[in-house]
N, C-alpha and C positions, 0 to 999 in steps of 0.2 A: 057453464062457461059461455054458451051461445048467448044466454040472456045478458051476462056481464058485457060481452062484446057489443050487443045491441045498445045497452045503456051508454057505453062509452061513445058510440057513434052519435047518439042523440045529444049527449053532453057537448061534444065538439061542435055539432051543428048550432046548439044554443050559444056557445062561446063565439062562433063566427058571426051570428046575428047580432050579438052585443057589440062586437068589434065594428061591424058595418054601421050599426046604429050610432056609434060614437062619432061618426063623421070623419074617420081617419083612413078611409080606403086609399091604398097606395096604387101606383100605376099597375096596369095588367089586371089579373084576376086575384091578386093577393088581397087579403084583408089584414088590417093592422089596427093597433089600439095604442093610445098614449101610455107612457110608463105609469102614470098615476092610475089610469083605469085598470091596467094589467095588475097592479099591486092590490087593487080592491078585489079582483076576480080570483087571484091566486091565494095560496096559503103558505106557511113556512114551517112545515113539520117534517115529513119524511118523503124520500123518493120511492118510486115504485119500479118493479121489474115485471113487465108484462110477458116476457118470453119472446122467442124468436119470431113468432107469427103475428105479434102485435107490436109494431115499431113505436118507440117513444117519440113524442113530439120534440123538436129541437127549435128553440126560440132564438131569434136574432134581434139585436138592438141596433138602431140606426138613428141618425139625426135628420130632421126635415123641418125647414122653416123655423129654426131656432128651438124646436122641441125635440124630445126623445120619444121614440115609438118602438113597439115590439111587433114582430110578425114571425110567421113560421119560416125557418131557414130551409132553403132548397138545394144547397150544395151546388150552385151554378158557378161557372167560371167567373173569375174576377172581372169586374166591369171596366177594366182598363181599355183605353182606346187601342185599336188594333190597326196596323198599317194595311194598305191595300194588297201588298204582296203576300206570298205564302211562305214566310220564313220558317213556320212550324215544321214544314216537310223536310228541312235540311237535317234537323236532329229531332226525330219524332219522339214526343212524350205525350202523356195524357194532357189534352188541351186545358183541362181544369187546373193544371199546375203551372201554366204559362202566364207570365205577367209581361205586358208591353209598356214601355214608357218612351214617349217622344222626347228627344233631346237634340238641340242645336241642328246638327247636320245629318241627323238620321234617327234611328230607333234603338232602344235597348230592349233586349229580350232576356228575361230571367226565367228560370224554371227550377222546379224542385220535385225530384223523383225519389224522395226519401233516401233510404240506404243505397239505392241504385244510382245516385248521383244527382248533379244539378249543374247549372252553368249561368254565366252572364256573358252575353254576346252583343256586339254592335252591328247594325245593318244600315247601309246607306239608304237614302230615301228612294233611290231608283232600283234597289235590290241587286246591284251589280257587285257590291263589295261587302264583306263582313269579316269580323275577327272576334276572338275570344278574350274577354277581360279577366274572367275568374271561373274556377270550376266548383265553387261553393254552391250550396243549395240556397237559391234566392226565394225568400218568403214574400217580400213586398218591396215596393219603392215608396219613398216618402220625401216630400218637399220640406226642407228645413233650412233656415238661414238663407233663403233664396236660392238654394241649390238642391240637386237631387242626391239623395242618399239611398243606400241599398241595405236592407235587413236580411241577414243570412243565418242559417242554422239548421241542424238536423238532429233528430233523436232516433237512436237505434239501440234496442236491447236495454232500454232504461238509462242510456247515457247520452248526453248532449255534446254535439261536435260543432266546431266552427261557428259559434254564435257571436256575431259581430255586427257592427254598423260600418259599412264601407262608404268612403267618400270618393266621388268621381272627380278626377283631375285631368285637365287637358294638357297635353305635352306639345308645345309648338315645334320642337325639334323633330319628333316622330310623326306629328300630324294625327295622333291617336289619343283616345281616352284610356285612362288606366283607373283601376279600382284600388284605393289604398285604405288600410284599416284606420278607422276614425276612433272607434271605441269597442271594447269587449262587452259582451252581454253575459249574464249568469245563466241564461236559459234560451230556449228556442223562441223567437219572436212570433206573435200571432195577432198583431194589431197595434196601432199607434195613433196618438193625437199630439198636437202641439197645444199646450195649455195657455192660459192668459198671461203667463210670465215669459212666454217664448221658449219654454223648456219642452223637449220632446219626451213624452211619457210612452213607454213601450210595455205592452202586456206580454210577458214571457212565461215559459213553463216554470220559472223559478219565482215569479212575482212581478209586480209593477216596478219598472225601473225608470229613474230620471236620467236623461242625457242632456247636459248643458251645452251651450254653443262652444265652450272651450274644451269639450270632450270629457269633462268630469261626469262621473256616473254615481248613482246612489240607488240601492235597493230600497224603494219607497215602501212597498207592502209585500213582504215575503210570504210564500207558502211552502209547506213541506214538500218533500218528494212525493210523487203520485198525486199532487194537487190538493192535499189537505192543508189546513191553515196552521200557521205557527201558533203556539199556545198563548202568546202575548197579544194576539188580536182577538177582540171580542166577537163571538159568533152568535148571531140570533137566528135560530132555525137549524136546519140540518147541516152537518159538516160533511158535505159531499165532495166529489172530485171537481176539477176545474178543466174539463174538456171543452174549452170555449171556442166559439166561431166568430165572435164580434166583440168590439170594445169601444165605448164612447164615454165622453166626459160631459157633465152638465156645465152650464155657464157658471163662471166663478172658479172652476178648476179644483173643487174640493170634494166632488162626488163623482163616482164612476159607475158604469153599468157594464156587465159582462153577459153576453148571451151564450147559452149552453143547452144540452139536452135536459128537458123537463123543467128548466128554471131560468130565471134572470137573477143575477147577483147584483146587489147594490153595495157599494163601498163608500162610506161617508167618513168625514174627518181625515182625508188622505194625508194631510200635511202635519197632523198632530197625533191623534190616537185613533188609527183606523178601526172602523167597525164594519162588519160584513153581515149582510142579511140575504137569505135565499127566499125568493118568491117562486114557489113551485106550482106549476100547472101541468100535470102529467096526464091530461085527457088524451087517449090514443087517437091518432088521425084516422079518418074514414078511408075506405078503399076508393 
């Protein structure tokens, strides 16, 4: 067991050196590699379980300078801009679940504390005034059609609740913002992009969903409960779960990548006959 652990550490060190050598070092001390290079390094057969003392690597996909890259995910707070005041202290929750979004005359603060609740609040720029818009679990903010929308949802005991896209509306009579339902979602949202058609694609616990500017929705790529794939979608490699942390689309809007523990998932032919492939790299991280 000790020998296997040592081999794993050496393997990760070699992988990191390859990533650095690829010339894709990201800001900070992270190392990253292009998606093409990651696919060469990975395989697509089976996932591994190293046990509680050897955490599995979690891979994150992201866009940079027009390309798609992979790096190890660190579960850091969302990189939203944060106002200079301390709004978090008024309703304290785990800072990693808080999302801030600047809007017109102030800031929106959204948070998601799972089954323990969530909320959407407005704060004035001087921090003297604030009010609540919604008590739903806010997963993220997204710019769509030149406006700010809010993605909400919660999963508890295997059931999804309040999975929606909310539209922010300004009321001249009250002088306040309100959050109105724009579209229902079939599952909890965990990432979104606007594709080359101007359509919002949302990665949810039920699958990839299209949301059109007129609020029409379509389940583009469905997967079964617990994250396995529907039988009509071709699977290349392991049929694992979809506990994903990131979601991006390639130029052209017909290929998507999902980052998750041990693997990066590639989905091609999104708009015709989707095919999914797992690129698995489960080298355990070093201490």
